[in-house]
C-alpha angles and dihedrals in degrees: 000000000000120000088223112091100173128025121184115194123192093325115192130185117181123176119204112236124193113248099172142337097305102008134091130182126200121253103209101215093162119019122185099329120175132176143131134228122202127219110284091003130130119219113192117213115199137173141118124294114290097021093118103259096132091042089057091054095046093046092051089056090044094240079133120039105239120240091215146339132059138270117203116193120188090341095310126104112240111233137163089259099054102031092094095067090040092059089085091060099042123051139164137223108205128223101239114055089187097063103027094070123073107243091208095058129078120235089255092056094044093054092038096052095085088048089053094047094050095034094234098163137057100212142007093263093056090047093054092045091054092048093050090047091052091048091052090049092059095040102261124136124238090241089066091066096089096045128096127243095252090063092067136077122247093262092050091048090053089051088054089052091050091049089051090052092048094049094091093044095242127196094213135033129188106216105200105198090309095177103036093096094048135088115262094251091050090046090062091051093050093045091051089049091053089053093048091049091050091051092047101040103024093232120163122225138206096203112199116193148139097219109088093193091057092046092049090051097052104028131084091196132016130211119197119211130200124178097338097317134094108237101178139015126181145135111293098251094040092053093050095045099038111025110175107179113081091230093053090048090054093048093050093046088060095054109110116240119200093226117089094201093055091042092054093045099050125081120241111221107212116194116226125222130013132294108271118245113262085225092059107032121182117249119262115000110021091213096054095094089065100031124108091205097051117140136177090270090059089059094049103047138018111238118239123233102261132183112250093184137290092038094301107142123190132178103208136110095210102042 
């Protein structure tokens, strides 16, 4: 059995946008993205808002029909025909715990819905036992089963969403900024719970987030995205200690450090200009309009993601 659980090859997701009465142009939300995730591994995916992180996660699960590329899960290519039986193995925890839960359903019914869809119980008693076991796994009490989502705090709602994802015993979960809407103290609880569940169940995560400190804490490897493309991939510690792409260097320079001496000593790398429109991308490297190292070659050709040693991949001509 291969150690690779998920392999994404040259994934593309273009959305048609009206540009006139009879004309549409493609918005390249995800453009030629490739990566792998091992069994029981966490890959962090970071980048600024609008860079395509969430679209990657949704396209992998075929919530969006991909424009191009291939997703191979557990040795089998994911297609429109076989995605139904793969749903049990691949799940998603959504960003907003306030809108991802049906307000008309009790907690018991929300968590039990995947069990109903995939017929994972033989009688009502077994169904309830599984639901209560899932609730206990994510730190919810049995008395919460008959309540509705609006009666819970943000952290508790996210736990309900995680229990729903775990109901079918998946091998892989896309975590789409699962803590961004939560208070800092609650974030720590949820992150620790993700780690405990991974250790207990062996589930793999694609962990999408803005916060580089959170991603470093939970991820084995980190991929950095900019305007639909992955520009750097490396082990978590390696990326934080030796960032090579100018965009990654800028992101890390903005991470707050609770030490005033270090904060004063380090140099903040401020990017110039605005993020280009995905509808009107610059030629060559999409980052060149904001890069201090940009050359003529950057304008002519987009750099490929190449291995710089020890699994550290960078897409840059000058680094």
